[in-house]
PDB file with one MODEL, atoms N, CA, C and O in Angstrom:
MODEL        1
ATOM      1  N   MET A   1       3.216 -19.337  10.652  1.00  0.00           N
ATOM      2  CA  MET A   1       2.762 -17.752  10.252  1.00  0.00           C
ATOM      3  C   MET A   1       3.952 -17.528   9.757  1.00  0.00           C
ATOM      4  O   MET A   1       4.978 -17.877  10.341  1.00  0.00           O
ATOM      5  N   ALA A   2       3.934 -16.871   8.534  1.00  0.00           N
ATOM      6  CA  ALA A   2       5.152 -15.936   8.036  1.00  0.00           C
ATOM      7  C   ALA A   2       5.385 -14.704   8.320  1.00  0.00           C
ATOM      8  O   ALA A   2       4.316 -14.103   8.421  1.00  0.00           O
ATOM      9  N   ALA A   3       6.153 -14.136   8.471  1.00  0.00           N
ATOM     10  CA  ALA A   3       6.841 -12.755   9.069  1.00  0.00           C
ATOM     11  C   ALA A   3       6.497 -11.701   7.629  1.00  0.00           C
ATOM     12  O   ALA A   3       6.610 -12.226   6.521  1.00  0.00           O
ATOM     13  N   PRO A   4       6.129 -10.393   7.712  1.00  0.00           N
ATOM     14  CA  PRO A   4       6.046  -9.482   6.671  1.00  0.00           C
ATOM     15  C   PRO A   4       7.313  -9.337   6.438  1.00  0.00           C
ATOM     16  O   PRO A   4       8.207  -9.458   7.275  1.00  0.00           O
ATOM     17  N   THR A   5       7.439  -9.074   5.290  1.00  0.00           N
ATOM     18  CA  THR A   5       8.636  -8.708   4.672  1.00  0.00           C
ATOM     19  C   THR A   5       8.894  -7.418   3.940  1.00  0.00           C
ATOM     20  O   THR A   5       7.987  -7.144   3.154  1.00  0.00           O
ATOM     21  N   ALA A   6       9.812  -6.614   3.979  1.00  0.00           N
ATOM     22  CA  ALA A   6      10.080  -5.158   3.384  1.00  0.00           C
ATOM     23  C   ALA A   6      11.356  -4.733   2.993  1.00  0.00           C
ATOM     24  O   ALA A   6      12.200  -4.774   3.888  1.00  0.00           O
ATOM     25  N   THR A   7      11.642  -4.423   2.134  1.00  0.00           N
ATOM     26  CA  THR A   7      12.836  -4.096   1.462  1.00  0.00           C
ATOM     27  C   THR A   7      12.874  -2.684   0.940  1.00  0.00           C
ATOM     28  O   THR A   7      11.939  -2.198   0.303  1.00  0.00           O
ATOM     29  N   ALA A   8      14.119  -1.965   1.266  1.00  0.00           N
ATOM     30  CA  ALA A   8      13.775  -0.368   0.518  1.00  0.00           C
ATOM     31  C   ALA A   8      15.310  -0.085   0.135  1.00  0.00           C
ATOM     32  O   ALA A   8      16.344  -0.534   0.630  1.00  0.00           O
ATOM     33  N   ALA A   9      15.054   0.995  -1.127  1.00  0.00           N
ATOM     34  CA  ALA A   9      16.210   1.311  -1.757  1.00  0.00           C
ATOM     35  C   ALA A   9      16.057   2.425  -2.214  1.00  0.00           C
ATOM     36  O   ALA A   9      15.035   2.580  -2.882  1.00  0.00           O
ATOM     37  N   LEU A  10      16.881   3.481  -2.062  1.00  0.00           N
ATOM     38  CA  LEU A  10      17.402   4.862  -2.699  1.00  0.00           C
ATOM     39  C   LEU A  10      17.620   4.689  -3.909  1.00  0.00           C
ATOM     40  O   LEU A  10      17.849   3.579  -4.390  1.00  0.00           O
ATOM     41  N   ASN A  11      17.568   6.026  -4.728  1.00  0.00           N
ATOM     42  CA  ASN A  11      17.828   5.933  -6.153  1.00  0.00           C
ATOM     43  C   ASN A  11      19.604   6.129  -6.037  1.00  0.00           C
ATOM     44  O   ASN A  11      20.371   5.660  -6.879  1.00  0.00           O
ATOM     45  N   ALA A  12      19.899   6.649  -5.230  1.00  0.00           N
ATOM     46  CA  ALA A  12      21.536   6.846  -5.180  1.00  0.00           C
ATOM     47  C   ALA A  12      22.236   6.590  -3.787  1.00  0.00           C
ATOM     48  O   ALA A  12      21.714   6.359  -2.697  1.00  0.00           O
ATOM     49  N   ALA A  13      23.355   6.680  -4.080  1.00  0.00           N
ATOM     50  CA  ALA A  13      24.417   6.305  -2.454  1.00  0.00           C
ATOM     51  C   ALA A  13      24.379   7.552  -2.028  1.00  0.00           C
ATOM     52  O   ALA A  13      24.114   7.775  -0.847  1.00  0.00           O
ATOM     53  N   VAL A  14      24.632   8.553  -2.899  1.00  0.00           N
ATOM     54  CA  VAL A  14      24.844  10.152  -2.513  1.00  0.00           C
ATOM     55  C   VAL A  14      24.291  11.305  -2.958  1.00  0.00           C
ATOM     56  O   VAL A  14      24.312  11.594  -4.155  1.00  0.00           O
ATOM     57  N   TYR A  15      23.729  12.093  -2.016  1.00  0.00           N
ATOM     58  CA  TYR A  15      22.627  13.151  -2.428  1.00  0.00           C
ATOM     59  C   TYR A  15      23.863  14.567  -2.256  1.00  0.00           C
ATOM     60  O   TYR A  15      24.820  14.667  -1.489  1.00  0.00           O
ATOM     61  N   SER A  16      23.390  15.431  -3.215  1.00  0.00           N
ATOM     62  CA  SER A  16      23.584  16.935  -3.084  1.00  0.00           C
ATOM     63  C   SER A  16      22.756  17.552  -2.577  1.00  0.00           C
ATOM     64  O   SER A  16      21.639  17.142  -2.894  1.00  0.00           O
ATOM     65  N   PRO A  17      22.747  18.632  -1.707  1.00  0.00           N
ATOM     66  CA  PRO A  17      21.777  19.430  -1.127  1.00  0.00           C
ATOM     67  C   PRO A  17      20.904  19.944  -2.536  1.00  0.00           C
ATOM     68  O   PRO A  17      21.436  20.461  -3.518  1.00  0.00           O
ATOM     69  N   GLY A  18      19.525  19.684  -2.388  1.00  0.00           N
ATOM     70  CA  GLY A  18      18.528  19.911  -3.893  1.00  0.00           C
ATOM     71  C   GLY A  18      18.143  18.810  -4.514  1.00  0.00           C
ATOM     72  O   GLY A  18      17.144  18.840  -5.233  1.00  0.00           O
ATOM     73  N   ASP A  19      18.874  17.656  -4.335  1.00  0.00           N
ATOM     74  CA  ASP A  19      18.922  16.459  -5.194  1.00  0.00           C
ATOM     75  C   ASP A  19      17.781  15.974  -5.009  1.00  0.00           C
ATOM     76  O   ASP A  19      17.576  15.925  -3.796  1.00  0.00           O
ATOM     77  N   GLN A  20      16.442  15.369  -5.920  1.00  0.00           N
ATOM     78  CA  GLN A  20      15.285  14.491  -5.537  1.00  0.00           C
ATOM     79  C   GLN A  20      15.981  13.154  -5.212  1.00  0.00           C
ATOM     80  O   GLN A  20      16.896  12.568  -5.791  1.00  0.00           O
ATOM     81  N   MET A  21      15.288  12.860  -4.137  1.00  0.00           N
ATOM     82  CA  MET A  21      15.689  11.346  -3.497  1.00  0.00           C
ATOM     83  C   MET A  21      14.504  10.374  -4.004  1.00  0.00           C
ATOM     84  O   MET A  21      13.425  10.966  -4.026  1.00  0.00           O
ATOM     85  N   THR A  22      14.451   9.229  -4.356  1.00  0.00           N
ATOM     86  CA  THR A  22      13.359   8.584  -4.478  1.00  0.00           C
ATOM     87  C   THR A  22      13.624   7.203  -3.766  1.00  0.00           C
ATOM     88  O   THR A  22      14.725   6.655  -3.822  1.00  0.00           O
ATOM     89  N   LEU A  23      12.666   6.736  -3.169  1.00  0.00           N
ATOM     90  CA  LEU A  23      12.703   5.462  -2.159  1.00  0.00           C
ATOM     91  C   LEU A  23      11.548   4.896  -2.449  1.00  0.00           C
ATOM     92  O   LEU A  23      10.396   5.327  -2.476  1.00  0.00           O
ATOM     93  N   THR A  24      12.217   3.448  -2.749  1.00  0.00           N
ATOM     94  CA  THR A  24      11.369   2.397  -3.348  1.00  0.00           C
ATOM     95  C   THR A  24      11.222   1.480  -2.028  1.00  0.00           C
ATOM     96  O   THR A  24      12.288   1.376  -1.422  1.00  0.00           O
ATOM     97  N   VAL A  25      10.109   0.777  -1.437  1.00  0.00           N
ATOM     98  CA  VAL A  25       9.889   0.170  -0.746  1.00  0.00           C
ATOM     99  C   VAL A  25       8.898  -0.809  -1.315  1.00  0.00           C
ATOM    100  O   VAL A  25       7.893  -0.453  -1.929  1.00  0.00           O
ATOM    101  N   THR A  26       9.337  -2.470  -1.004  1.00  0.00           N
ATOM    102  CA  THR A  26       8.954  -3.445  -1.871  1.00  0.00           C
ATOM    103  C   THR A  26       8.509  -4.387  -0.564  1.00  0.00           C
ATOM    104  O   THR A  26       9.374  -5.018   0.043  1.00  0.00           O
ATOM    105  N   TYR A  27       7.126  -4.441  -0.177  1.00  0.00           N
ATOM    106  CA  TYR A  27       6.543  -5.294   1.132  1.00  0.00           C
ATOM    107  C   TYR A  27       5.548  -6.344   0.922  1.00  0.00           C
ATOM    108  O   TYR A  27       4.991  -6.405  -0.174  1.00  0.00           O
ATOM    109  N   GLY A  28       5.315  -7.021   1.671  1.00  0.00           N
ATOM    110  CA  GLY A  28       4.152  -8.057   1.328  1.00  0.00           C
ATOM    111  C   GLY A  28       4.523  -9.116   2.721  1.00  0.00           C
ATOM    112  O   GLY A  28       5.529  -9.363   3.387  1.00  0.00           O
ATOM    113  N   ASP A  29       2.979  -9.589   2.711  1.00  0.00           N
ATOM    114  CA  ASP A  29       2.643 -10.367   4.089  1.00  0.00           C
ATOM    115  C   ASP A  29       2.143 -11.728   3.355  1.00  0.00           C
ATOM    116  O   ASP A  29       1.119 -11.803   2.676  1.00  0.00           O
ATOM    117  N   ALA A  30       3.056 -12.799   3.616  1.00  0.00           N
ATOM    118  CA  ALA A  30       2.722 -14.162   2.787  1.00  0.00           C
ATOM    119  C   ALA A  30       0.974 -14.662   3.872  1.00  0.00           C
ATOM    120  O   ALA A  30       0.150 -15.507   3.525  1.00  0.00           O
ATOM    121  N   ASP A  31       0.945 -14.124   4.658  1.00  0.00           N
ATOM    122  CA  ASP A  31      -0.270 -14.591   5.515  1.00  0.00           C
ATOM    123  C   ASP A  31      -1.624 -13.611   5.163  1.00  0.00           C
ATOM    124  O   ASP A  31      -2.725 -13.925   5.616  1.00  0.00           O
ATOM    125  N   THR A  32      -1.479 -12.628   4.478  1.00  0.00           N
ATOM    126  CA  THR A  32      -2.513 -11.743   4.078  1.00  0.00           C
ATOM    127  C   THR A  32      -2.968 -12.285   2.742  1.00  0.00           C
ATOM    128  O   THR A  32      -2.118 -12.694   1.951  1.00  0.00           O
ATOM    129  N   ARG A  33      -4.476 -12.322   2.387  1.00  0.00           N
ATOM    130  CA  ARG A  33      -5.053 -12.852   1.539  1.00  0.00           C
ATOM    131  C   ARG A  33      -6.139 -12.040   1.398  1.00  0.00           C
ATOM    132  O   ARG A  33      -6.758 -11.518   2.325  1.00  0.00           O
ATOM    133  N   PRO A  34      -6.400 -11.922   0.061  1.00  0.00           N
ATOM    134  CA  PRO A  34      -7.613 -11.134  -0.515  1.00  0.00           C
ATOM    135  C   PRO A  34      -9.036 -12.041  -0.256  1.00  0.00           C
ATOM    136  O   PRO A  34      -9.102 -13.266  -0.360  1.00  0.00           O
ATOM    137  N   VAL A  35     -10.009 -11.247   0.059  1.00  0.00           N
ATOM    138  CA  VAL A  35     -11.383 -12.053   0.602  1.00  0.00           C
ATOM    139  C   VAL A  35     -12.089 -11.457  -0.316  1.00  0.00           C
ATOM    140  O   VAL A  35     -11.922 -10.241  -0.397  1.00  0.00           O
ATOM    141  N   THR A  36     -13.175 -12.173  -1.370  1.00  0.00           N
ATOM    142  CA  THR A  36     -14.517 -11.573  -2.160  1.00  0.00           C
ATOM    143  C   THR A  36     -15.715 -12.025  -1.237  1.00  0.00           C
ATOM    144  O   THR A  36     -15.921 -13.040  -0.572  1.00  0.00           O
ATOM    145  N   VAL A  37     -16.501 -10.734  -1.491  1.00  0.00           N
ATOM    146  CA  VAL A  37     -17.703 -10.311  -0.635  1.00  0.00           C
ATOM    147  C   VAL A  37     -18.366 -10.297  -1.516  1.00  0.00           C
ATOM    148  O   VAL A  37     -18.214  -9.510  -2.450  1.00  0.00           O
ATOM    149  N   THR A  38     -19.496 -11.379  -1.431  1.00  0.00           N
ATOM    150  CA  THR A  38     -20.684 -11.163  -2.396  1.00  0.00           C
ATOM    151  C   THR A  38     -22.032 -10.650  -1.609  1.00  0.00           C
ATOM    152  O   THR A  38     -22.432 -11.202  -0.584  1.00  0.00           O
ATOM    153  N   VAL A  39     -22.634  -9.606  -2.172  1.00  0.00           N
ATOM    154  CA  VAL A  39     -23.684  -9.070  -1.485  1.00  0.00           C
ATOM    155  C   VAL A  39     -24.994  -8.841  -2.489  1.00  0.00           C
ATOM    156  O   VAL A  39     -25.079  -8.173  -3.520  1.00  0.00           O
ATOM    157  N   VAL A  40     -25.982  -9.652  -1.792  1.00  0.00           N
ATOM    158  CA  VAL A  40     -27.673  -9.388  -2.621  1.00  0.00           C
ATOM    159  C   VAL A  40     -28.286  -8.839  -1.673  1.00  0.00           C
ATOM    160  O   VAL A  40     -28.182  -9.223  -0.508  1.00  0.00           O
ATOM    161  N   VAL A  41     -29.270  -7.512  -2.186  1.00  0.00           N
ATOM    162  CA  VAL A  41     -30.334  -7.068  -1.433  1.00  0.00           C
ATOM    163  C   VAL A  41     -31.510  -7.508  -1.789  1.00  0.00           C
ATOM    164  O   VAL A  41     -31.883  -7.563  -2.961  1.00  0.00           O
ATOM    165  N   THR A  42     -32.148  -7.836  -0.853  1.00  0.00           N
ATOM    166  CA  THR A  42     -33.751  -8.276  -0.765  1.00  0.00           C
ATOM    167  C   THR A  42     -34.489  -7.617  -0.230  1.00  0.00           C
ATOM    168  O   THR A  42     -34.176  -7.335   0.927  1.00  0.00           O
ATOM    169  N   ASP A  43     -35.765  -7.064  -0.749  1.00  0.00           N
ATOM    170  CA  ASP A  43     -36.653  -6.169  -0.222  1.00  0.00           C
ATOM    171  C   ASP A  43     -37.642  -7.188   0.626  1.00  0.00           C
ATOM    172  O   ASP A  43     -37.280  -8.358   0.751  1.00  0.00           O
ATOM    173  N   ALA A  44     -38.671  -6.826   1.107  1.00  0.00           N
ATOM    174  CA  ALA A  44     -39.833  -7.115   1.864  1.00  0.00           C
ATOM    175  C   ALA A  44     -40.684  -8.032   1.008  1.00  0.00           C
ATOM    176  O   ALA A  44     -41.221  -9.029   1.493  1.00  0.00           O
ATOM    177  N   GLN A  45     -40.819  -7.656  -0.402  1.00  0.00           N
ATOM    178  CA  GLN A  45     -41.598  -8.309  -1.533  1.00  0.00           C
ATOM    179  C   GLN A  45     -40.788  -9.481  -2.095  1.00  0.00           C
ATOM    180  O   GLN A  45     -41.367 -10.199  -2.909  1.00  0.00           O
ATOM    181  N   GLY A  46     -39.432  -9.786  -1.743  1.00  0.00           N
ATOM    182  CA  GLY A  46     -38.962 -10.613  -2.210  1.00  0.00           C
ATOM    183  C   GLY A  46     -37.916 -10.385  -3.551  1.00  0.00           C
ATOM    184  O   GLY A  46     -37.187 -11.236  -4.060  1.00  0.00           O
ATOM    185  N   ASN A  47     -38.084  -8.989  -3.941  1.00  0.00           N
ATOM    186  CA  ASN A  47     -37.584  -8.522  -5.167  1.00  0.00           C
ATOM    187  C   ASN A  47     -35.515  -8.450  -4.790  1.00  0.00           C
ATOM    188  O   ASN A  47     -35.093  -7.924  -3.760  1.00  0.00           O
ATOM    189  N   SER A  48     -34.769  -8.950  -5.631  1.00  0.00           N
ATOM    190  CA  SER A  48     -33.352  -9.146  -5.171  1.00  0.00           C
ATOM    191  C   SER A  48     -32.716  -8.373  -6.068  1.00  0.00           C
ATOM    192  O   SER A  48     -33.293  -8.115  -7.123  1.00  0.00           O
ATOM    193  N   SER A  49     -31.292  -7.820  -5.787  1.00  0.00           N
ATOM    194  CA  SER A  49     -30.825  -7.000  -6.491  1.00  0.00           C
ATOM    195  C   SER A  49     -29.814  -8.076  -7.201  1.00  0.00           C
ATOM    196  O   SER A  49     -29.795  -9.237  -6.792  1.00  0.00           O
ATOM    197  N   ALA A  50     -29.034  -7.682  -8.202  1.00  0.00           N
ATOM    198  CA  ALA A  50     -27.739  -8.090  -8.777  1.00  0.00           C
ATOM    199  C   ALA A  50     -26.842  -8.627  -7.614  1.00  0.00           C
ATOM    200  O   ALA A  50     -26.808  -8.098  -6.503  1.00  0.00           O
ATOM    201  N   PRO A  51     -25.998  -9.915  -8.038  1.00  0.00           N
ATOM    202  CA  PRO A  51     -24.809  -9.706  -6.663  1.00  0.00           C
ATOM    203  C   PRO A  51     -23.880  -8.454  -7.049  1.00  0.00           C
ATOM    204  O   PRO A  51     -23.596  -8.105  -8.195  1.00  0.00           O
ATOM    205  N   ALA A  52     -23.561  -7.989  -6.121  1.00  0.00           N
ATOM    206  CA  ALA A  52     -22.334  -6.989  -6.188  1.00  0.00           C
ATOM    207  C   ALA A  52     -21.448  -7.705  -5.431  1.00  0.00           C
ATOM    208  O   ALA A  52     -21.806  -8.233  -4.378  1.00  0.00           O
ATOM    209  N   ARG A  53     -19.951  -7.807  -5.994  1.00  0.00           N
ATOM    210  CA  ARG A  53     -18.940  -8.633  -5.651  1.00  0.00           C
ATOM    211  C   ARG A  53     -17.851  -7.263  -5.425  1.00  0.00           C
ATOM    212  O   ARG A  53     -17.746  -6.260  -6.132  1.00  0.00           O
ATOM    213  N   VAL A  54     -17.118  -7.626  -4.196  1.00  0.00           N
ATOM    214  CA  VAL A  54     -15.887  -6.749  -4.223  1.00  0.00           C
ATOM    215  C   VAL A  54     -14.616  -7.865  -3.476  1.00  0.00           C
ATOM    216  O   VAL A  54     -14.788  -8.865  -2.778  1.00  0.00           O
ATOM    217  N   THR A  55     -13.440  -7.266  -3.916  1.00  0.00           N
ATOM    218  CA  THR A  55     -12.625  -7.646  -3.212  1.00  0.00           C
ATOM    219  C   THR A  55     -11.828  -7.295  -2.388  1.00  0.00           C
ATOM    220  O   THR A  55     -11.249  -6.448  -3.069  1.00  0.00           O
ATOM    221  N   ALA A  56     -11.389  -7.278  -1.553  1.00  0.00           N
ATOM    222  CA  ALA A  56     -10.672  -6.538  -0.309  1.00  0.00           C
ATOM    223  C   ALA A  56      -9.477  -7.297   0.442  1.00  0.00           C
ATOM    224  O   ALA A  56      -9.519  -8.526   0.385  1.00  0.00           O
ATOM    225  N   VAL A  57      -8.729  -6.880   0.934  1.00  0.00           N
ATOM    226  CA  VAL A  57      -7.840  -7.479   1.523  1.00  0.00           C
ATOM    227  C   VAL A  57      -8.013  -6.955   3.220  1.00  0.00           C
ATOM    228  O   VAL A  57      -8.202  -5.821   3.659  1.00  0.00           O
ATOM    229  N   ILE A  58      -7.860  -8.306   3.963  1.00  0.00           N
ATOM    230  CA  ILE A  58      -8.295  -7.944   5.285  1.00  0.00           C
ATOM    231  C   ILE A  58      -6.727  -7.669   5.947  1.00  0.00           C
ATOM    232  O   ILE A  58      -5.755  -8.290   5.517  1.00  0.00           O
ATOM    233  N   ASP A  59      -6.637  -6.844   6.845  1.00  0.00           N
ATOM    234  CA  ASP A  59      -5.679  -6.100   7.439  1.00  0.00           C
ATOM    235  C   ASP A  59      -4.516  -6.027   6.856  1.00  0.00           C
ATOM    236  O   ASP A  59      -3.583  -6.660   7.350  1.00  0.00           O
ATOM    237  N   PRO A  60      -4.316  -5.235   5.670  1.00  0.00           N
ATOM    238  CA  PRO A  60      -3.244  -5.204   4.691  1.00  0.00           C
ATOM    239  C   PRO A  60      -2.160  -4.233   5.508  1.00  0.00           C
ATOM    240  O   PRO A  60      -2.341  -3.419   6.414  1.00  0.00           O
ATOM    241  N   LEU A  61      -1.180  -4.583   4.932  1.00  0.00           N
ATOM    242  CA  LEU A  61       0.353  -3.850   5.372  1.00  0.00           C
ATOM    243  C   LEU A  61       0.171  -2.208   4.947  1.00  0.00           C
ATOM    244  O   LEU A  61      -0.461  -1.825   3.963  1.00  0.00           O
ATOM    245  N   THR A  62       0.678  -1.577   5.648  1.00  0.00           N
ATOM    246  CA  THR A  62       0.654  -0.061   5.290  1.00  0.00           C
ATOM    247  C   THR A  62       2.314   0.493   5.414  1.00  0.00           C
ATOM    248  O   THR A  62       3.152   0.069   6.210  1.00  0.00           O
ATOM    249  N   VAL A  63       2.444   1.256   4.673  1.00  0.00           N
ATOM    250  CA  VAL A  63       4.050   1.567   4.658  1.00  0.00           C
ATOM    251  C   VAL A  63       3.946   3.366   5.182  1.00  0.00           C
ATOM    252  O   VAL A  63       3.106   4.219   4.894  1.00  0.00           O
ATOM    253  N   THR A  64       4.671   3.409   5.686  1.00  0.00           N
ATOM    254  CA  THR A  64       4.880   5.208   6.390  1.00  0.00           C
ATOM    255  C   THR A  64       6.026   5.339   6.519  1.00  0.00           C
ATOM    256  O   THR A  64       6.555   4.515   7.265  1.00  0.00           O
ATOM    257  N   VAL A  65       6.886   6.346   5.908  1.00  0.00           N
ATOM    258  CA  VAL A  65       8.202   6.851   5.751  1.00  0.00           C
ATOM    259  C   VAL A  65       7.926   7.768   6.559  1.00  0.00           C
ATOM    260  O   VAL A  65       6.883   8.417   6.475  1.00  0.00           O
ATOM    261  N   THR A  66       9.229   8.042   7.873  1.00  0.00           N
ATOM    262  CA  THR A  66       9.586   9.026   8.616  1.00  0.00           C
ATOM    263  C   THR A  66      11.118   9.183   8.632  1.00  0.00           C
ATOM    264  O   THR A  66      11.993   8.331   8.478  1.00  0.00           O
ATOM    265  N   ASP A  67      11.220  10.825   8.915  1.00  0.00           N
ATOM    266  CA  ASP A  67      12.687  10.974   8.505  1.00  0.00           C
ATOM    267  C   ASP A  67      13.227  11.877   9.360  1.00  0.00           C
ATOM    268  O   ASP A  67      12.725  13.001   9.351  1.00  0.00           O
ATOM    269  N   ASP A  68      14.483  11.573  10.383  1.00  0.00           N
ATOM    270  CA  ASP A  68      14.436  12.151  11.684  1.00  0.00           C
ATOM    271  C   ASP A  68      15.171  13.326  11.180  1.00  0.00           C
ATOM    272  O   ASP A  68      15.514  14.107  12.068  1.00  0.00           O
ATOM    273  N   SER A  69      15.548  13.691   9.791  1.00  0.00           N
ATOM    274  CA  SER A  69      16.531  15.014   9.350  1.00  0.00           C
ATOM    275  C   SER A  69      15.205  16.005   9.064  1.00  0.00           C
ATOM    276  O   SER A  69      15.481  17.154   8.718  1.00  0.00           O
ATOM    277  N   GLY A  70      13.689  15.622   9.189  1.00  0.00           N
ATOM    278  CA  GLY A  70      12.926  16.699   8.985  1.00  0.00           C
ATOM    279  C   GLY A  70      12.425  16.659   7.744  1.00  0.00           C
ATOM    280  O   GLY A  70      11.621  17.566   7.526  1.00  0.00           O
ATOM    281  N   ARG A  71      12.619  15.928   6.862  1.00  0.00           N
ATOM    282  CA  ARG A  71      12.359  15.758   5.368  1.00  0.00           C
ATOM    283  C   ARG A  71      10.950  15.518   5.122  1.00  0.00           C
ATOM    284  O   ARG A  71      10.507  14.722   5.950  1.00  0.00           O
ATOM    285  N   THR A  72       9.976  15.966   4.181  1.00  0.00           N
ATOM    286  CA  THR A  72       8.997  15.438   4.073  1.00  0.00           C
ATOM    287  C   THR A  72       9.121  14.449   2.727  1.00  0.00           C
ATOM    288  O   THR A  72       9.592  14.715   1.621  1.00  0.00           O
ATOM    289  N   TRP A  73       8.516  13.197   3.234  1.00  0.00           N
ATOM    290  CA  TRP A  73       8.381  12.579   1.925  1.00  0.00           C
ATOM    291  C   TRP A  73       7.048  12.288   1.308  1.00  0.00           C
ATOM    292  O   TRP A  73       6.071  12.139   2.041  1.00  0.00           O
ATOM    293  N   THR A  74       6.954  12.205   0.100  1.00  0.00           N
ATOM    294  CA  THR A  74       5.608  12.333  -0.406  1.00  0.00           C
ATOM    295  C   THR A  74       5.552  11.264  -1.228  1.00  0.00           C
ATOM    296  O   THR A  74       6.458  10.988  -2.014  1.00  0.00           O
ATOM    297  N   LYS A  75       4.380  10.528  -1.086  1.00  0.00           N
ATOM    298  CA  LYS A  75       3.705   8.889  -1.623  1.00  0.00           C
ATOM    299  C   LYS A  75       3.649   9.214  -3.308  1.00  0.00           C
ATOM    300  O   LYS A  75       2.832  10.126  -3.428  1.00  0.00           O
ATOM    301  N   LEU A  76       3.999   8.969  -4.188  1.00  0.00           N
ATOM    302  CA  LEU A  76       3.943   8.780  -5.558  1.00  0.00           C
ATOM    303  C   LEU A  76       3.324   7.872  -5.934  1.00  0.00           C
ATOM    304  O   LEU A  76       2.564   8.156  -6.860  1.00  0.00           O
ATOM    305  N   SER A  77       3.309   6.589  -5.524  1.00  0.00           N
ATOM    306  CA  SER A  77       2.528   5.613  -5.896  1.00  0.00           C
ATOM    307  C   SER A  77       2.823   4.416  -4.623  1.00  0.00           C
ATOM    308  O   SER A  77       3.771   4.427  -3.838  1.00  0.00           O
ATOM    309  N   ASP A  78       1.528   3.248  -4.706  1.00  0.00           N
ATOM    310  CA  ASP A  78       1.416   2.675  -3.729  1.00  0.00           C
ATOM    311  C   ASP A  78       0.322   1.444  -4.459  1.00  0.00           C
ATOM    312  O   ASP A  78      -0.897   1.571  -4.575  1.00  0.00           O
ATOM    313  N   ASN A  79       0.879   0.644  -4.751  1.00  0.00           N
ATOM    314  CA  ASN A  79      -0.009  -0.768  -5.025  1.00  0.00           C
ATOM    315  C   ASN A  79       0.120  -1.769  -4.350  1.00  0.00           C
ATOM    316  O   ASN A  79      -0.127  -2.872  -4.837  1.00  0.00           O
ATOM    317  N   GLY A  80       0.511  -1.630  -3.150  1.00  0.00           N
ATOM    318  CA  GLY A  80      -0.060  -2.746  -2.209  1.00  0.00           C
ATOM    319  C   GLY A  80       1.238  -3.499  -1.909  1.00  0.00           C
ATOM    320  O   GLY A  80       1.553  -3.927  -0.798  1.00  0.00           O
ATOM    321  N   ALA A  81       1.923  -3.606  -2.985  1.00  0.00           N
ATOM    322  CA  ALA A  81       3.092  -4.400  -2.843  1.00  0.00           C
ATOM    323  C   ALA A  81       4.712  -3.487  -2.991  1.00  0.00           C
ATOM    324  O   ALA A  81       5.777  -3.650  -2.395  1.00  0.00           O
ATOM    325  N   VAL A  82       4.389  -2.735  -3.809  1.00  0.00           N
ATOM    326  CA  VAL A  82       5.659  -1.785  -4.020  1.00  0.00           C
ATOM    327  C   VAL A  82       5.185  -0.017  -3.896  1.00  0.00           C
ATOM    328  O   VAL A  82       4.531   0.603  -4.735  1.00  0.00           O
ATOM    329  N   ALA A  83       5.714   0.490  -2.657  1.00  0.00           N
ATOM    330  CA  ALA A  83       5.530   1.805  -2.584  1.00  0.00           C
ATOM    331  C   ALA A  83       6.519   3.051  -2.773  1.00  0.00           C
ATOM    332  O   ALA A  83       7.482   2.990  -2.008  1.00  0.00           O
ATOM    333  N   VAL A  84       6.501   4.145  -3.601  1.00  0.00           N
ATOM    334  CA  VAL A  84       7.342   4.907  -3.964  1.00  0.00           C
ATOM    335  C   VAL A  84       6.967   6.087  -3.500  1.00  0.00           C
ATOM    336  O   VAL A  84       5.829   6.555  -3.554  1.00  0.00           O
ATOM    337  N   TYR A  85       8.269   6.755  -2.871  1.00  0.00           N
ATOM    338  CA  TYR A  85       8.120   7.948  -1.957  1.00  0.00           C
ATOM    339  C   TYR A  85       9.214   9.175  -2.634  1.00  0.00           C
ATOM    340  O   TYR A  85      10.291   8.685  -2.973  1.00  0.00           O
ATOM    341  N   ARG A  86       9.116  10.318  -2.815  1.00  0.00           N
ATOM    342  CA  ARG A  86      10.022  11.359  -3.051  1.00  0.00           C
ATOM    343  C   ARG A  86      10.457  12.317  -2.205  1.00  0.00           C
ATOM    344  O   ARG A  86       9.634  12.527  -1.315  1.00  0.00           O
ATOM    345  N   ALA A  87      11.511  13.033  -2.131  1.00  0.00           N
ATOM    346  CA  ALA A  87      11.917  13.987  -0.986  1.00  0.00           C
ATOM    347  C   ALA A  87      12.963  14.751  -1.773  1.00  0.00           C
ATOM    348  O   ALA A  87      13.286  14.539  -2.942  1.00  0.00           O
ATOM    349  N   VAL A  88      13.499  15.780  -0.854  1.00  0.00           N
ATOM    350  CA  VAL A  88      14.362  16.489  -1.708  1.00  0.00           C
ATOM    351  C   VAL A  88      15.627  16.650  -0.589  1.00  0.00           C
ATOM    352  O   VAL A  88      15.369  17.043   0.548  1.00  0.00           O
ATOM    353  N   ALA A  89      17.178  16.278  -1.045  1.00  0.00           N
ATOM    354  CA  ALA A  89      17.725  16.566  -0.403  1.00  0.00           C
ATOM    355  C   ALA A  89      18.621  17.872   0.435  1.00  0.00           C
ATOM    356  O   ALA A  89      19.319  17.612   1.415  1.00  0.00           O
TER     357      ALA A  89
ENDMDL
END
């Protein structure tokens, strides 16, 4: 089994009070794969719906940002592989 990976980077090395800080986290898990589920509903008379398909990731990774300085980090985006957060220095 492969271990999940995560890397994090800030948009600057030094901040002044009031500066916008952007944190980008790239993450993944080689063992997590999407699964496609197809559902067909059939009533008592034998009438069936068209197939409905959905792709889901079972046990996906989630990213949570905490800060021991009390800053609030706001999620700007997260596509399941790259998450971007912002806070004020």
